[in-house]
C-alpha positions, 0 to 999 in steps of 0.5 A: 500500500502506498502510504504517507505521513508527517514529520513532526518533532514531539517538542513542536507539538502544543501543550500547556507547559512550553514544549510538546510532550506525551500528553493531550497535544500528541494524542490530538495530533494522532487523531488528526493524522487518522482522520486525514488517512495518514499512517506514519508519524516521523519524529526526531530523537527524544534522548536527553538533549545535550550541546546546543539542545540538538537531538543529535548530540544527546547524553544517552542513546537509551535514556529519554529527556524529561521535558517530554513527560506529561505532567497532567498524567502524573496529576491524574495518577495522584503522584502530583497533589494538583494539576500544574498551572500552565507555563508558556502555553502560547509561546511559539519558541521552546525555551528549554532551560526555563521549561526544564526548570519548571517541570523538574520541580513537579517531577521531584514532587511526583518522585516523593509521592511515588511508591515503587512497584514490580514494574519499576523494579523490573525496569531499573534492572536494565543495564543502562538505567543505574549508570545513566542516573549516576552519569547525570548526577555526577554531571550536575555535581561537576557543573555540567562539564563533559565527563572527561573534565570531571573530578578524577574520582567521579570520572573513574567511577565507571571503571573502578567503582572506588568513589562512594556513590551512595552519598548521592543515592536520593538524586540517583533514584530520582533520575531512575524514576524519571526514566521509568516515567518516560518509558511508561508514558512513551509506550502508552503513547506509541500504543495509542498511535498503533491502535489508530493505525499510525506507525512511529518512525524513530531516528537513530544518529549514526554517531553518539555524542562525546559527552554521553553515557555511551562513551563514558561507559564504553570508552574502549569502543571509541578512539580516545586518548588516556585523558578521555578526549577523542583522538579522531572526530567525525564530520564530512569533507568540504563541499559546495555548501561548506568550504571547510567541511563540517567538523561535528566533534563526535568521537570515532568508533573503534571498529577493530574493538567492536568487531572483536566483541561482536558489535555488542555496543551497537547491538544493545543500542539498536535493539533497545530502539527497535523496541521503542519504534515501528520504523528506524531511520538511520541518520548518516547511513553513508558511514556504514560504508565509509566515514570521514575521519578527522584528527581531533587537533584539526580546526576544520574538516579539511584534514580528514580522510575516508575510511572503510567501515564494516557495514555489511558485518554490522548490518548482518548482526543487527538484522539477525538480532532484530529480523522484524525491524524496518530500517530507512537509510538516510542516503542524501548527498554525494554518495559513492556507488558502494553506499547504494550497493550496501543499501540495496543488499539489505533492501533498505529504502533510501530518501529523496528530497524534492526540494533538492532535486526539483530544478525547473530551469534545467529540467534535470530532475534525474534522481532515480525514482523507485518504489522502495524509497521515501520521498519528502518535500523537505526535512528538519534541516531544510528551509520550508517550501514556502521559504525556499520558493520566496528566496529564489530569483523571479525567473526560478519562481516563475519557472517553478510555477510553470513546471507544476502547471505543466504537469497539471497541478492547479491548487490555490498555492505553490506549496500545495502544488509542491505537496501534490507533486511529491505525493504523486511520486512512485515511492511507496512512502511520502513524508511531509514536514508539518511546516509545509502542510501549514504553508509556513515560511522560514520562521517555521524552519527547525534547524540550519546545519552548521549553526548552533543555538537559537532559533534551532530546534525551538519552533513549536505550535501553540495550537493544532487548529490550523492543521485541522483546517488542512484536513480536507486538502490532505485527504483530497491530495492523498486520494488523488495520489493513490495513498489510500487503501487500494490506491494506485499511483496516478498517471500524469502527462505534461500538457505540452512539451514546453509550457513556457507559452501557456496563457496562465497568469502567475502572481510573481512579484 
């Protein structure tokens, strides 16, 4: 069946407490998707936000961020004495620091009123739970510095257990409680989605953050010096968009060590996430084939080199452990043929971004369309369609309008035509960022790669009313594109070989 879905971070959903959470706003969003005939909700990583509030530099690949917890649910369960007062409900931007401080006091109250049960006792026995609670506790007692800058007795606890961690027992237990609530609330929300025939597509970054439990707990799995600092870091080389390349700073995996122990770190990480999501998108899939290895001492990414990765061996064990998991390969950018060979060897769908491949001036939209693929108008890293269009020269805007008209798209806006064009693609699955459905300009952009801080990751909706207003359009567009039960890909033909001489007037300033 041809399907469609929406890309929407949980953080961007409306709530009474300044950031999207697992409560009423998420369920209302699922209801809207169901009413529209959509079947996939793609989210971003929900792990504890690290540097720059980026979900791609988290403190753990296993833990969840407390900002997503539904306070109203805790009130209904009786562990909060009252329903919290609304906080930054109407704000169009997430202030992570303020939201975190506001929610934390209520989570501490809930912890004081919580009575552990057998479900909690089973949860905390997982290998990562206690160490993560220790990690976060020690991090707070070291001024939130990276673990390799902690006091020696704190830094080395994970190896020698010499420091008496019991002095922080209450704080550690609180952090375990938070993770328990996160897991329980997320599973309830995912179940609500699945009951309503909505699948959740999660997102796993290829690399992990240096300042994380992942690295602190598994130091021999990464290329680190004796001081715990990376000797090599990840990134990508110079290209059209960046003359110096991108220096991400993530530590490089010690692949020789990983091969020796059967990729145990990756197996645990992937297996846990396979329990949380129906579909897993792997960000930067290219690194399964070759990765850009940069000396940590280099100020830019220019000095790196491509190194082959054990992609086949790793994917073999991941899929053997998780035979039912569905993986999406983020294969965007300039790839060598071997990347696609690796992807296709495991029948993994890749990605196509229409915003990158639509070129009305040159008619060179030659990116291979295929059924086993996910097509997007854009992603969390792109301009919105409206923002992109408004930033183009007049001749490009006019050519875009003409090209879409030539293919028979006659909605009342360029963005709607672009969405319909995307949905008509032969790909089995189409995903639309909510900002495009709402026809937002770049004020709705979520992230600009290569930049840090405000306004990245802060965009959110105060209400879903405007999305509800789009339901009729979405249902009609899905039906026309055959993305409904029993639907087939439509057959469209150009009105004429060259539509530059059409009589339609375009309102292009």
